[in-house]
N, C-alpha and C positions, 0 to 999 in steps of 0.2 A: 311449866303447866298454864300457862296465858296463852292466849290464842295469836297473837300478833296481828299484822296488817289482816282486814277480810273487809267486803261489802257489807255494807249495813242494810241491805238489803236481806240479808241470810237470817237476819235475826228474825226477822216477822214472820218468815218463810218457816221456819222451826218451829217457833212459837205456835203456830197454826197448826202444822202437819202434827207435832209430838201433844198438845198443849201443853207446854211449858210456862210458868209464870217467869216473869220478869227477876226473882231471885234465882230461880232453876236455870234459866238460861245467861245469868250472871256467873254463876257457880260452875257452868260448864265453861264459860269463855276464860274464866278465869283458873280453874283447879284442874278442868279436865281436858285440855287443849294444848295446842305446844308439842313439844318432846314428848309426852303424856300420851297426847291423844293420838299422834301419827303411832308412836309405837305399840301403844295398850301394853306396857309395861311400866314404864317408868320416867320422870323427868332427869334422871341421875344417869349422867353421860357414861358413869363407870357401868351401870345396869345394860346400857346400849350397848355400848362395846361389847359386854360379855354375852348381849344376846345377837348383836350381829356375828360374832366368833362363832356361835352354835346354830350359825342359821337363818336367825328371825330376821325375815326379809325387812319387815315394819321396823325393826332398831336400825337396821342398815340406813333405810328411807330415812328415817327421823335424824340420823349424823347426815346424809347428805343435803337435807330439806335446810340444816342448820348452817351449814358450809355455805350453800346457795344463798340465804339471807344475808350471811355477814360479808358474801361478796358483794352483793349488792347493795349493800350499804356503804363499803368501800368503792366501790364505782360513786353511787352518789356523790360520798363526800368529797371524792377526786374532781367531778366535774364542779360542784359548788365552789373548791378553793383553787381550782387551776392546777392541780398535782398532788401529789403527796412525797413527803419527806420521808415519812416513817411509818411503818405499822408497828404497832407494840399490842403484844399479846401480855394478858396479865388476869388476875382473880384465877378460881376455879379452872375454869377448861381453857383459859388462855396458858396460864403457867404449866397444867399436868396433863394434856392432853396432845400430843406429839400427832395423832393421827388427826385431829380437827384442825389442827397449824397446817398441816402440808396440805387437806382438804380445800382450806379457805384458798393457800396459797397457788396451789394448782392451776394452771392456765390463767396466771396473772402475769405471765411475763410482758402483755402489752403494756402495761403499766409501768412496768419497772421491775415487780416484785417476783424475786427470786428468792429460795432458801436452801439452805446446806443442809442436804440429807441426813447428814451424820449430827450435826451440830443440834438439829432439829428433836432428834430421839434422844439426845442427852443434853441439856444445857444445864449450864454449870453456872453458879453464883447468883446474886440476886439481879445482877444486869448481864443477860448474855445474850450477844449476837449470834443472830443465826443468818444472815446475808450470805447467799452465795456470791463466790466472785465473779464478780463485772455486771452485776445487781446495780439498778441507779437508786433503787429504794431501799434503804437500810429496813431490817424484819428484828425485834428484840422481843425477847419474852424477859420480862420484869417481875419480881417478885414483890408480892403487896401484903402489907400488914393494917388489913382494916380496922381491927381492935385498936392498935394504937394510932389509928387516925381519928377513931371514934374519941379515943381519952385524950388525944391531944384538943379535938375540937369542945371536949366537953369541959377541958380544965381553963381554954380561951373563953367559953359563955360563962364559967362561975366566976372567973377573975374581972370582968366589967362591971 
């Protein structure tokens, strides 16, 4: 639902054009932008996939934009780190959205990233390698347990 990167000048322009208050502008940037703003439907990738399958071009565009932004970040981090050893998909989208993983990795051969289409469709286990044979960069799907991590961190803070 959040806007992501944008030129700060757009804030003044929109506020002047539509008479938005700073509170309204912040609500738009934080709750009505991003995937929801592009799709006009939702920020939930399951809803975007369903919409795209039914021909909703804005839902398809939101998914393409997501992959584009992730690719951009991978490229930027690869540049500052001098390369990449592995790409790890985790969390809701990373673990459960094979199409998003495929779109992110598509045309990333130049960086050594290629995934096995079949492994990507059905990752098995808590740690699943979906790297295609001959790829230079490992690509993994790793299950996360955020509740367990929060519980461990809470326990550690309480015991101090």
